C-alpha positions in Angstrom: 0.0 0.0 0.0 1.4 3.4 -1.0 1.5 6.1 1.7 2.1 9.8 1.3 4.8 11.1 3.6 5.1 14.8 4.4 8.8 15.6 4.8 10.0 18.5 7.0 12.4 21.1 5.5 15.3 19.7 7.6 15.0 16.3 5.9 14.3 17.4 2.4 17.9 17.2 1.3 17.4 13.4 1.6 14.5 13.6 -0.9 16.2 16.0 -3.4 14.0 18.8 -2.0 10.6 17.0 -2.3 8.2 18.1 0.5 6.1 15.0 0.0 7.0 11.5 -1.2 5.1 8.2 -1.7 6.4 5.0 -0.3 5.0 1.6 0.5 4.0 0.4 4.0 1.1 -0.6 6.2 2.6 0.5 9.5 4.8 3.4 10.6 7.8 1.0 10.9 7.3 -0.3 7.4 7.0 3.2 6.0 10.3 4.2 7.7 12.0 1.1 6.3 10.7 2.1 2.8 11.9 5.7 3.3 15.3 4.4 4.2 15.4 2.1 1.2 14.3 4.8 -1.3 16.0 7.8 0.5 19.0 6.6 2.6 19.5 8.5 5.8 15.9 8.6 7.1 16.4 5.7 9.6 19.3 7.4 11.4 17.4 10.7 11.6 14.2 9.2 12.9 15.2 6.3 15.0 17.7 6.0 17.9 20.2 3.2 18.4 17.5 1.0 20.0 15.2 1.4 17.0 12.8 3.7 18.8 11.6 7.1 17.6 14.0 9.8 18.6 12.7 12.2 21.3 12.9 15.2 19.1 10.9 13.7 16.2 7.1 13.5 16.1 5.3 11.3 13.7 1.6 11.7 13.0 -0.8 9.5 11.1 -3.6 12.0 10.1 -3.5 14.3 13.1 -2.7 11.6 15.7 0.7 11.4 17.3 1.9 7.8 17.0 3.4 7.9 20.5 -0.2 7.9 21.8 -1.3 5.2 19.5 0.8 2.0 18.8 4.1 3.7 18.2 6.0 2.2 15.3 3.4 -0.5 15.0 0.6 2.0 14.3 -1.3 1.0 11.1 -1.7 3.6 8.4 -5.1 3.3 6.8 -5.4 3.6 3.0 -5.5 7.2 1.9 -4.0 8.6 5.1 -0.8 10.7 5.3 2.2 10.2 7.6 3.7 13.5 8.7 7.2 13.9 10.2 7.4 16.9 12.4 10.6 17.9 14.2 10.0 19.0 17.8 10.4 22.7 18.4 11.9 24.1 21.6 12.3 27.6 22.6 11.2 30.2 25.1 13.1 32.3 27.6 
C-alpha cells in the first residue's frame, strides 16, 4: 500500500527537495523502512540506536501522534498521510 509522507524542511535534502513522497508500508515501521530504502539516511534521523523514535521527532498519522497510538506498529489506513514533524523548543 502506498503512503504519502510529508517531509519537513530539515529532511528534504534526503528527498532531493521534495516536500512529500510516496512509499509503501502498512505501519509506521514499514514506512520508515521504505523511506530508508528509497532515500537513505531517514532511519538514522528518525530512530535511535534502539530502534525507537528519537525524542525530538514527532510522527503523525492523520492528526494523531503515533506515540499515543501504537508507536512504530501504528497502522496507516489507506489514503492517510504520515507526517514527520521535528520537535520545536524555545522560550526564555
